[in-house]
C-alpha angles and dihedrals in degrees: 000000000000115000131188125211125193113216131203122217094022095135110146146030091264088060089054091049094049094048093044092051095044095047093045089050086060088060092246117141111236112209097183138356130187138147107303101010151044133199120206141172107256109212098165137014092250092065093081093050092047091051091045091053092049092047094049090046087059095046096259124128131211112234112216101165116082091223091057091046092053093049090050090049089056090052092047091049090054092048090051090051091053094047091067110060136219088056106236120186113169089191136028119291090251092054090046091054092046090054095043097046098030092229136109113271093230089062093045092048096047094047092046093049094047093046100040100029090230132086121255090243094050091048091052090050090052090051091048091052089054088052089051089053090050092049092048090052092050088057092207098117134041122232094266091052091047091052090051093047090055093045099247116156091233143347092259091061091051090045093054093048092047092050091048092051101040105022088233134096118241089252093049090051092048091050094045109100093208097061096200112214131173122226110249092236090055098055112120 
């Protein structure tokens, strides 16, 4: 029987690689793996417990509640958007989420806010600021190019948001040798 598991904190390709390797090392046949979930062929009842133990050992968490799964799907959708730059949304963020999750935005927004204690929009801004930090560290693009990649109307808009979120200007962050970034699974 094929079974699907939703996973919290699975936020990058390295997460996929770790989980794929660990589950396959258990001798369990993975049918599909993507950010936020895996599907596998369950041959015995112990398979789920074995996978759960491996996931927890790597700081992942199985999401059983549908509310938790939906919140994680929102986060994964945002991460996917930011993996493909330039950011290109042909509709508003709310419409994009409605399409992707096949649910009314008001329900998505309310559930996300109640669960995460932050609005969907504010969370997405925080994620975008982490992407800005990453792009600054790569030193491939200037601030204007970074603002364009992330679909900001101008560099001043990005600059204000960055300062509000980090307490630092873009230049101060660039010149700071520590380059303080937050792990995507720790953004709140």
